[in-house]
C-alpha positions in Angstrom: -58.2 -46.2 28.9 -55.7 -44.1 30.9 -53.7 -41.5 29.0 -50.2 -42.6 28.2 -51.0 -46.4 28.4 -50.5 -48.8 25.5 -53.6 -50.6 24.4 -53.1 -54.1 22.9 -56.0 -54.9 20.6 -57.0 -58.3 19.4 -60.0 -58.9 17.1 -61.5 -61.9 15.4 -64.4 -63.0 13.2 -66.5 -65.2 15.4 -69.0 -66.4 12.9 -70.7 -65.8 9.6 -74.3 -66.6 8.5 -75.0 -65.8 4.9 -74.2 -62.1 4.5 -73.9 -61.4 8.3 -70.3 -61.4 9.8 -70.0 -61.4 13.6 -66.8 -60.1 15.2 -65.4 -59.4 18.6 -62.4 -57.5 20.0 -60.6 -56.9 23.3 -58.2 -54.2 24.4 -55.7 -54.9 27.2 -53.6 -52.4 29.0 -49.8 -52.3 28.6 -49.3 -56.0 27.8 -50.9 -58.5 25.4 -52.2 -60.3 28.5 -52.6 -57.2 30.7 -55.8 -56.1 32.4 -58.9 -56.0 30.2 -59.8 -52.3 29.4 -62.3 -52.6 26.6 -64.4 -55.2 24.9 -66.5 -54.8 21.8 -68.5 -56.8 19.3 -70.0 -55.9 15.9 -72.2 -57.2 13.2 -71.2 -56.4 9.6 -73.4 -57.1 6.6 -71.7 -57.9 3.3 -73.1 -55.8 0.5 -71.7 -56.8 -3.0 -70.2 -54.0 -5.0 -72.8 -54.6 -7.7 -75.5 -53.3 -5.3 -73.7 -49.9 -5.2 -73.1 -49.8 -8.9 -76.7 -50.5 -9.8 -78.3 -48.3 -7.2 -76.0 -45.3 -7.3 -77.4 -41.9 -8.3 -77.2 -41.2 -12.1 -74.8 -38.3 -11.4 -72.4 -40.5 -9.6 -72.4 -43.2 -12.3 -71.8 -40.5 -15.0 -68.8 -39.2 -13.0 -67.4 -42.7 -12.5 -67.7 -43.4 -16.2 -65.5 -40.4 -16.9 -63.0 -41.3 -14.1 -62.7 -45.1 -14.1 -59.5 -44.9 -12.2 -61.5 -44.2 -9.1 -62.7 -47.8 -9.1 -59.3 -49.3 -9.9 -58.8 -50.5 -6.3 -62.3 -52.2 -6.0 -62.3 -56.0 -6.2 -65.8 -56.8 -7.6 -65.7 -60.4 -6.3 -64.4 -59.5 -2.8 -65.5 -62.1 -0.2 -64.9 -62.7 3.5 -63.6 -66.1 4.2 -63.2 -66.6 8.0 
C-alpha cells in the first residue's frame, strides 16, 4: 500500500462450521470502490472461556481469585452469530 494513501477495509464472516469461523477482507485504495490493494482470509476457532479457566496454570487461577475484577469484562456465554 503506497505511503500516504487511504485504505478502505471491508471484512465479513463468510461461513461457520461448528467452532470454525471463516472470514475474508479486502482493502481498496483511496475510495471504497477504488483499486484493490490487499485481500485476506482467515480461519478462527471458537474456544469457550471455560476452556481457559479449567486449563489455566494454578498460579494464574490463584491470582484471578484474588483479583476478580480482571474478568469483569469477559462474557462467559459469548457466541458468534453470523
